[in-house]
C-alpha positions in Angstrom: 0.0 0.0 -0.1 1.3 3.9 -1.4 0.9 6.5 -0.2 -1.4 9.4 -3.1 1.2 10.2 -4.7 -0.5 13.9 -5.5 -0.7 14.6 -1.5 3.1 13.3 -1.2 3.2 17.0 -4.1 0.9 18.8 -1.7 2.9 18.6 0.7 6.2 19.7 -0.4 4.3 22.2 -3.2 5.3 25.7 -2.6 2.8 27.0 -1.0 3.2 27.6 2.8 -0.8 26.6 3.1 -1.6 23.9 1.0 1.0 21.8 2.9 -0.7 22.8 5.8 -3.6 21.0 4.1 -2.4 18.2 4.1 -2.2 17.1 7.8 -5.4 16.6 7.9 -5.6 13.8 4.6 -2.6 12.6 6.0 -4.2 12.2 9.5 -7.3 11.0 8.3 -5.5 8.3 6.7 -3.3 7.2 9.6 -6.2 6.3 11.5 -7.7 4.0 8.6 -5.4 1.8 8.3 -3.1 -0.4 9.9 -0.2 -1.6 8.1 3.1 -0.8 9.7 5.0 0.5 5.8 2.1 3.3 5.1 1.6 4.5 8.8 5.9 5.2 8.8 5.9 7.2 5.9 3.0 9.1 7.4 5.4 9.3 10.3 8.1 10.7 8.4 5.9 13.4 6.2 4.7 14.2 10.3 8.2 14.1 11.6 9.1 16.4 8.4 6.5 19.3 9.5 7.6 19.4 13.3 11.3 18.8 12.7 12.9 20.4 9.3 14.1 24.2 10.1 11.5 25.5 6.8 8.3 25.0 9.2 9.9 26.4 12.3 9.2 29.9 11.9 5.2 28.2 10.3 2.9 29.0 12.9 0.3 27.9 11.4 1.7 24.8 10.3 2.9 23.4 14.3 -0.6 24.7 15.4 -2.1 22.4 12.3 0.7 19.2 13.3 -0.7 19.3 17.2 -4.4 20.0 16.5 -4.4 16.6 14.0 -2.0 14.1 16.4 -4.5 14.9 18.9 -7.0 14.6 16.9 -6.5 10.9 15.4 -4.4 10.0 18.6 -7.1 8.2 19.9 -7.8 6.3 17.2 -4.3 5.4 14.9 -2.7 2.0 16.1 -1.1 1.8 19.3 2.7 1.3 18.3 1.9 4.6 16.2 0.0 6.5 19.1 3.0 5.0 22.2 5.5 6.0 20.0 5.1 8.8 17.8 1.9 10.4 19.3 2.3 11.2 22.6 6.0 11.8 22.8 6.3 14.1 19.8 3.4 16.2 21.8 5.1 15.2 25.9 8.5 17.3 23.6 6.2 19.9 21.1 4.7 20.8 25.4 8.8 21.1 27.1 9.7 23.7 24.6 6.7 25.2 23.7 7.4 27.0 27.4 10.3 28.1 25.6 7.9 30.2 23.3 8.4 34.0 23.6 6.3 35.2 21.4 2.5 34.9 23.9 -0.2 34.8 21.6 2.0 31.6 19.0 2.2 30.3 23.0 -1.4 30.7 23.7 -2.0 29.2 20.7 -0.5 25.7 21.2 -0.7 25.0 25.1 -5.0 24.9 24.4 -4.9 22.6 21.4 -1.7 20.5 24.0 -4.6 20.3 25.7 -7.4 19.1 23.4 -4.6 16.7 22.1 -3.3 15.2 25.6 -7.4 15.5 27.2 -8.0 12.9 24.3 -5.2 11.1 24.6 -6.3 10.8 28.3 -8.4 8.1 27.3 -6.7 5.4 25.3 -4.6 2.9 28.1 -0.7 3.5 28.3 1.2 1.4 29.6 2.7 3.5 33.8 6.1 3.6 31.7 4.6 5.7 29.4 2.8 7.8 31.7 5.6 9.0 33.2 7.9 9.9 30.6 6.0 10.8 28.2 2.2 11.6 30.1 3.0 13.3 33.1 5.7 15.7 31.9 3.6 17.3 28.9 1.1 17.4 31.3 3.2 20.0 33.1 4.5 21.9 30.7 1.0 23.0 29.6 0.2 23.1 33.4 3.1 26.0 33.1 1.5 27.5 30.0 -1.8 27.4 31.6 -0.4 29.2 35.1 2.1 31.9 33.1 -0.5 32.9 30.7 
């Protein structure tokens, strides 16, 4: 099984709004497939949106990534949720505390709250809760108290 070539092409379009719009589509696909190879390709797409320097100052993209991960987290395969979605949300929460732009920080914190709330209905090992869920929530709490 392969990702639609057109979606991958759109994810690297010259217009940032087009790229951002592909995130929900990748999320929808992630919710409906179980093929490990295809899920790995989707993970790599999300990973590039989070780590590629071109997106570092693109608040709307980062916000959409957080929203999409939070929305799809409870519905994706547990391996993707446990090894990517939860750890990345926790990482974003930790990094968000250092943001100097209050509006951006608040926007991300609100989406993180929604994401962690959605994931709270999932079964996680004690290790994952201690390693990612609790630190992520503590970071969001810092944001909430400071903003």
